Steps between C-alpha positions, in 0.01 A plus 500: 500500500197698613704823495610440139146423385373807684754719319404350162128555562553864604715555189219348294245735655719802420559384141130444453411845635756661265344323201148601605612860559638511146175366356272727705712803411423463129260774395333297227461131578422265214315172562824293518633728772175480696522121480855520632384710797257224598772239447758673721238575768434127523872428520519753785223319688673165447825633646307644795332161550838327536633783717203455734557123511870548582423733792198315631248774408216250498203728423676690223630174353145362485360813335769507230435126444183602314720656229811280514328161481352544151779718361627227268153475347474879465844649424607279203180578301552865597854489358367329187250785456775756569701369203187467289380854583829649376454358151125436471336770712154494341172656605355342817821301540442394861139402437602278210771330707313459829482123435866468608398578858229236530741250666605744774137592575404132524804428717425790732138395549571129535826503694659829609200657674383178671854434623523861622183447703641175641801693629268691734262221604540193717386247394534567128187635333591359155602133520567464128832688545644210701383256233674704231823504704482122540472415129624801300826694502375853438851644458577274201178607328564870564860480378406304186227754422741791548773341287256439214393867494856633515593272210195619304607861555858422393384328180270793420791742545714296260224495237429871525869586491520340157191683373645834610743490211207534260391830654796687645843600378621542859498242774679559828651168599509608865121539503440143385792377708348647816160346433665160445699537822182599685326180395802272546570632851149429626496168316820411687344596836196279445719226351714496814190470718377215279834315532507543880147362522592198287798437730273517804256250346758250372726521806208491742597796716421871528753772424436747782648799317383420146268803485778733608739348245250579226447850641876561499519418129196720439662797674832453319301487174327826594836668551634364171187606309501843662863557397434392142173695491694825539602470134137513392369815332205487739479294817465133407333585169630540145335831416503451124282191535208661684160456338648331195282211394735284301256259341667222311209443269574444135430804289321301233608746230585338169831579340388724218673612184575846636717363782810551290402863454444538873837338565672749268326791672604365840864464400498846340364651822756315712791620285392862446314593820685263735211454747703229673707773666202548733558253783125490568400403144204261495326298232209742508707816463696353208178387330366854527813634329439291188120542513399138549329314782697354786361158414615522139852601601509210745399261221768639269776455756399173662351307208659648187843610620518234774644738760370649823451875530757505780769330290417703189538839670809399694664379180478858367630634829806276484562607139486862614744428782751338262478796265566751780788293638675518164480880492788698651274771645336247732827356634474726806177329609486176697350195334218504756432866421475426129264214579270742682514742207379219276198408712627249757389602849662204676871421502444126547245486215733699272795267564289186455327615179823640351678167543201310363495712181874549437650196669729726705469680828511882463852508648626229260336678206676829588830317539461349153436846355829625643703208362 
């Protein structure tokens, strides 16, 4: 058993170092990536802590305890801020969100550091640690705290994902998918630890290897996330989201009489200039083309036409695809290739949107054309 756990821990150390190497190698590191560096450094220390415990490295195990003990009060808020910094990276972001680390500071001062001192003294210098152990299960509190923050981050990601459709005509599903997997994986790790602790309390016995069981799931999650992260345009970060503050505030602009005129100008521009062929088209760039403010265009689409910018642009792209598919000169191109010509930069997004608009998959649509 010890040999298997040893192998898993060493694999975890190597995976962690590969992730950190990828992050450190980036020439320009945005705030989310710097947060990730801190996150993975802590994960590295946690793995080393368990490795030291497994091999009886008493001094090293005690030193790493300073970082490992409060990790569930520190890492979940850090992950929450990682997700938040991708979408809402405002000025003095860390200063404005420092409140999320108040619990870990209080825990370190009141518990971790005194217990660390007790590990080196005999008798114990801080007697309140034994009182805490007698009446409070610290692990349950730490796990519950961590689970709440991971759930908060997941809910924020879901909300922001919906708001993206009001600003961008392109959304890489793999970017959002990876962020969701990132949160769910670590939620599962803490959830497992929480369940094992509940079993220990209700059954009245200690699971000797419970920490290593949790670490095994953590390391497998790291490998899974690392594999999926390879599909990212930049390491663990959707590059088209950087420094985009997607406020969901209402625009407050009244629907004026000239909205119909603006709508006509918009449709004229879409039909004649075909800006939707640009896969990177944004609400702002389209607004500039018809000489109105971004806010006014957003009002027109969302409140007057009752459609998101994302759906509106992709509707034109699908129409363009169907027109090209019906022309003989484009028969030599693949359906995916035509989708790219029409502004879709993701195969999965193209297939999903095409079926939503036409009711057919691209392959079924082509088959119907041939019949």
